[in-house]
C-alpha positions in Angstrom: 14.2 -12.8 18.4 15.0 -14.4 15.1 16.5 -13.4 11.8 14.7 -13.7 8.5 16.5 -14.7 5.3 15.1 -14.6 1.8 17.2 -16.4 -0.8 16.6 -16.2 -4.5 12.8 -15.9 -4.0 10.7 -16.0 -7.1 6.9 -15.9 -7.1 4.7 -16.0 -10.2 1.0 -15.6 -10.8 0.4 -17.3 -14.2 2.7 -15.5 -16.7 3.3 -12.6 -14.3 6.5 -12.7 -12.3 5.7 -10.8 -9.0 9.1 -11.4 -7.3 12.3 -11.8 -9.2 14.9 -13.9 -7.3 15.0 -11.7 -4.2 17.8 -11.8 -1.7 17.2 -10.2 1.7 18.4 -10.5 5.3 16.4 -9.0 8.2 18.3 -8.9 11.5 16.9 -10.2 14.9 14.7 -7.6 16.6 14.7 -5.3 13.6 11.8 -3.2 12.5 12.1 -3.6 8.8 10.0 -1.9 6.2 9.0 -3.0 2.7 8.3 0.1 0.7 7.3 0.8 -2.9 4.5 1.8 -5.3 1.4 -0.2 -5.7 2.1 -3.5 -7.6 5.8 -3.5 -6.7 5.6 -6.9 -4.9 5.9 -5.9 -1.2 2.6 -7.5 -0.1 3.4 -10.6 -2.2 6.7 -10.9 -0.3 4.9 -10.4 3.0 2.4 -13.2 2.1 5.3 -15.5 1.3 6.8 -14.8 4.7 3.4 -15.5 6.3 2.9 -18.7 4.3 -0.2 -17.5 2.4 1.7 -17.7 -0.9 4.2 -20.4 -1.8 7.0 -19.3 -4.0 8.1 -21.2 -7.2 11.8 -20.9 -6.3 14.0 -19.9 -3.5 14.0 -20.2 0.3 12.7 -18.5 3.4 14.5 -19.1 6.7 13.4 -18.1 10.1 16.6 -18.4 12.0 18.0 -21.7 10.8 14.6 -23.2 10.0 13.5 -23.5 6.4 9.8 -22.4 6.4 9.4 -21.9 2.7 6.6 -24.5 2.3 5.5 -24.7 6.0 1.8 -24.1 6.6 0.9 -20.6 8.0 -0.3 -21.8 11.4 2.9 -23.7 12.0 5.2 -20.7 11.4 4.1 -18.9 14.7 4.0 -15.5 13.1 1.7 -12.7 14.2 -0.1 -11.1 11.2 -1.9 -7.8 11.3 -4.0 -7.1 8.2 -4.9 -3.7 6.6 -8.6 -4.3 7.5 -7.8 -5.5 11.1 -10.1 -8.5 10.4 -11.8 -8.4 13.9 -14.7 -10.7 14.6 -17.7 -8.3 15.0 -19.7 -10.7 17.2 -16.8 -11.1 19.7 -15.7 -8.8 22.5 -12.3 -7.2 22.4 -11.0 -9.9 24.9 -12.6 -12.6 22.7 -10.9 -11.4 19.6 -7.5 -11.3 21.3 -8.0 -14.7 22.9 -9.0 -16.4 19.6 -5.5 -17.5 18.6 -4.8 -18.9 22.1 -8.1 -20.9 22.0 -7.0 -22.4 18.6 -3.7 -23.4 20.3 -5.6 -25.1 23.2 -4.0 -22.8 25.8 -5.5 -23.4 29.3 -8.2 -20.9 30.3 -6.3 -19.4 33.3 -3.2 -18.8 31.2 -5.3 -17.5 28.3 -6.9 -14.9 30.6 -3.6 -13.8 31.9 -2.0 -13.4 28.5 -5.0 -11.6 27.0 -4.8 -9.1 29.9 -1.1 -8.6 29.4 -1.5 -8.1 25.6 -4.3 -5.6 26.1 -2.3 -3.7 28.7 0.7 -3.6 26.4 -1.4 -1.6 23.8 -3.3 0.3 26.6 -6.7 -1.2 25.8 -7.4 -3.2 29.0 -10.4 -1.0 30.0 -12.1 -1.9 26.7 -11.9 -5.7 27.1 -15.7 -6.2 27.2 -16.6 -3.9 24.2 -17.4 -5.0 20.7 -15.3 -3.8 17.8 -18.1 -1.6 16.4 -18.0 0.3 19.7 -14.3 1.3 19.2 -12.7 4.0 17.1 -10.4 3.1 14.2 -7.3 3.6 16.4 -8.7 1.5 19.1 -9.5 -1.3 16.6 -6.0 -1.1 15.4 -4.6 -1.6 18.9 -6.9 -4.6 19.4 -5.6 -6.2 16.1 -2.0 -5.6 17.3 -2.8 -7.2 20.7 -4.2 -10.2 19.0 -1.0 -10.6 16.9 1.1 -10.2 20.0 -0.8 -12.5 22.4 0.4 -15.7 20.7 4.0 -14.7 21.4 5.0 -14.9 17.7 8.5 -15.4 16.4 8.0 -12.4 14.2 5.4 -9.8 13.5 4.1 -9.1 10.0 2.1 -5.9 9.4 0.3 -5.1 6.1 -0.3 -1.4 5.9 -1.8 -1.3 9.4 -2.3 2.5 9.5 -3.9 3.1 6.1 -7.4 3.3 7.5 -6.6 5.9 10.1 -6.8 9.7 9.9 -3.6 11.7 9.8 -3.4 12.5 13.6 -4.1 8.9 14.6 -1.4 7.7 12.1 1.2 9.9 13.8 0.2 8.6 17.3 0.2 4.9 16.2 3.6 5.1 14.5 5.3 5.7 17.8 3.0 3.2 19.5 3.9 0.4 17.1 7.6 1.0 17.4 7.3 1.1 21.2 5.5 -2.3 21.3 7.8 -4.0 18.8 10.9 -2.9 20.7 9.4 -3.7 24.1 8.6 -7.3 22.9 11.9 -7.5 21.0 10.1 -8.7 17.9 11.5 -9.0 14.5 9.0 -7.1 12.5 8.3 -6.8 8.8 6.1 -3.8 7.9 4.6 -3.2 4.5 3.6 0.4 3.5 3.6 2.8 0.7 3.7 5.8 3.1 7.2 7.3 2.9 6.9 9.4 6.1 5.7 6.3 8.0 8.8 4.4 7.0 11.3 7.2 7.5 10.0 8.0 11.0 10.1 4.5 12.6 12.0 2.0 10.5 15.4 0.6 11.5 16.0 -0.3 7.9 14.0 -0.5 4.7 13.9 -2.1 1.3 12.6 -0.2 -1.7 10.9 -2.5 -4.2 9.9 -1.9 -7.8 8.5 -4.4 -10.4 9.3 -7.3 -8.1 12.9 -6.4 -7.5 14.8 -4.8 -4.5 16.4 -1.6 -5.6 18.0 -0.6 -2.4 18.3 -1.6 1.3 19.4 0.7 4.1 18.6 2.9 7.0 16.1 5.7 6.4 18.9 8.3 6.4 21.0 6.2 3.9 18.1 5.7 1.5 17.0 9.4 1.7 20.4 11.0 1.5 22.1 8.5 -0.8 19.5 7.0 -3.2 21.1 4.4 -5.4 19.0 5.1 -8.5 16.6 7.6 -10.0 13.5 5.4 -9.0 14.5 5.4 -5.3 15.2 9.2 -5.3 11.9 9.9 -7.0 9.9 7.7 -4.7 11.4 8.8 -1.3 10.7 12.4 -0.8 11.0 15.2 -3.4 14.0 16.0 -5.5 15.3 18.1 -8.3 16.6 16.0 -11.2 19.2 17.5 -13.5 20.5 15.6 -16.6 24.2 16.0 -17.2 27.5 14.4 -18.1 30.6 13.5 -16.1 33.6 15.8 -16.3 35.8 14.0 -13.8 36.1 11.5 -10.9 38.3 11.6 -7.9 37.6 8.8 -5.5 34.0 9.0 -4.6 33.7 12.6 -5.7 32.3 13.5 -9.2 32.3 16.7 -11.2 29.4 17.0 -13.6 28.1 19.5 -16.1 24.3 20.2 -16.3 22.0 22.7 -17.9 22.0 24.6 -14.5 25.8 24.7 -14.3 28.7 22.7 -13.0 28.5 20.7 -9.8 30.7 18.7 -7.5 28.9 15.8 -6.0 29.0 12.2 -4.7 28.0 8.9 -6.2 24.6 7.5 -5.2 26.0 4.0 -5.9 29.8 3.8 -5.5 29.7 0.3 -6.9 28.7 1.7 -10.3 31.1 4.5 -11.1 30.4 6.2 -14.4 33.0 6.8 -17.1 34.2 10.3 -17.9 31.8 11.7 -20.5 28.9 9.3 -19.5 25.4 10.6 -19.2 24.1 10.8 -15.6 21.3 12.4 -13.6 21.9 14.6 -10.6 19.5 14.5 -7.6 19.3 17.4 -5.2 16.7 17.6 -2.4 14.8 20.9 -2.4 15.7 21.6 1.3 19.4 21.3 0.6 19.6 24.5 -1.3 20.6 27.7 0.5 19.6 31.1 -0.9 21.7 34.2 -0.7 22.0 37.6 -2.5 25.8 36.9 -2.8 27.3 34.1 -4.8 29.1 31.2 -3.1 32.3 29.6 -4.2 31.0 26.3 -5.7 27.8 24.6 -6.7 26.2 27.9 -7.3 23.1 28.6 -9.5 22.0 32.2 -10.3 18.3 32.9 -10.7 15.1 34.4 -9.3 12.1 33.2 -7.4 8.9 32.6 -9.4 5.9 30.9 -7.8 6.0 30.8 -4.0 4.0 28.8 -1.4 4.4 30.1 2.1 3.8 27.5 4.9 5.1 29.4 7.9 8.2 27.5 8.9 9.1 26.8 5.3 8.5 28.4 1.9 8.4 26.4 -1.3 9.9 28.3 -4.3 10.1 27.8 -8.0 13.6 29.0 -8.7 13.9 30.2 -12.3 17.4 29.9 -13.8 18.7 30.3 -17.3 19.0 26.6 -17.9 16.1 25.0 -15.9 13.7 25.6 -13.1 14.4 24.2 -9.6 12.2 23.5 -6.6 13.8 25.0 -3.4 12.5 24.8 0.1 13.7 27.6 2.4 13.5 27.0 6.1 12.7 30.2 8.2 11.8 32.0 5.0 13.5 35.3 4.2 12.8 35.8 0.5 8.9 35.5 0.5 8.3 39.3 0.3 8.2 40.4 -3.4 10.5 43.3 -2.6 13.4 40.8 -1.9 12.8 38.8 -5.0 15.6 40.2 -7.2 18.5 38.2 -8.5 19.6 35.5 -6.0 22.1 32.7 -5.8 21.3 29.1 -4.7 24.1 27.1 -3.3 24.3 23.4 -2.4 27.0 21.4 -0.6 28.7 18.6 -2.6 27.6 15.9 -0.2 23.9 16.8 -1.1 24.5 16.5 -4.9 23.9 12.8 -5.6 25.0 11.6 -9.0 22.9 8.7 -10.3 24.0 6.4 -13.2 20.6 4.6 -13.5 
């Protein structure tokens, strides 16, 4: 296992700056996700780690070794591409063995390591097949085995599940995490799929316009977004503009069009001043509906549009000041007969006050 450090990394393509002085540390054995919208710089950063792109400024360290300008084949990284990039004329075993042949590994050891790699992804019975005889999920496993067989220092994955259907993606999420932890690999995984990242990442970095907006565990990023862009990208949320009435430690009292709320700072390092304009972020599933008012963080309104999904209902909650999106688990207020005046309540820890 190795750590990966990125120090003040800048990458340009002509006049366009794709990465702006990034600083990032990935811990040994960590399954680390780079997440963000298209064009945010996540694939560019991955290509810099792999050696396919050379940055104009900054450093990349694998452990204590500076690999910033080292050729890709000398970095000993396993790369798995979005398209899988399997050789169509080779068998499964031949595809997996290709990297070992390039490294002049003796045939006996090569056969043994290919068998081990295929067994690790549960594909040993398909060793003699060609890629076009495999399903998308099976091809994905072969590509993963090919990346693992060279015993890389770290594994780099570029949206590996984007070509699979929804059911296969769910299966392969757990499979990729199992393999990475079993081999104790430091893994960097690029995706734009929020659920994919939330379900299997140890930590993640959210990028936008070539800059890192926030780094943290899935729970930290989801529950405490540091800015509006992160809150909007990860999951769904209600945004309420408002102003600060008071601060006590990390707790904030704000006034919004929907009413007065007690909440917490998304980024404690940037406390707002009293009277400053802010944005409140509240996840739809954090609201609780009741026919009786609560004691704090209460909004009075009624249900408008409703989408019933069985275990949850998605409501448009119409208030005097604004309309909210509310997700009710084990729905009780779907029936039109119960849709009179209601009260929506949210705990202060779920009211996140954002200054940017």
